N, C-alpha and C positions, 0 to 999 in steps of 0.2 A: 315673615313666615319661614319656618325652618324646613329643611329637606324632609325631615321625618313627618311633619304635618302635611306637606305636599303629597308625600307618598301615601299617607293614610287616606287623603281625599281621593287620590287616583284609585286606590284599592276599593274604596267605598263605591265609587262610580262604576268600576268594572263589575263589582258584585251585584249592584242594582241592575245593571244592563243584563247580566247573565240571568238574574232572577226574572226580569221582564221577558226575556226571550224564552226562558224555560216555561213560564206561565202561558206564553202565546202558543208555543209549539205543543206543550203537554198541559192542557187545561185541567 
């Protein structure tokens, strides 16, 4: 796995966590 792929996965995880938190706080 390259650094770019790892970075993309990390960014995806962060985005989904932010989306989850946003939906939880602001339904």
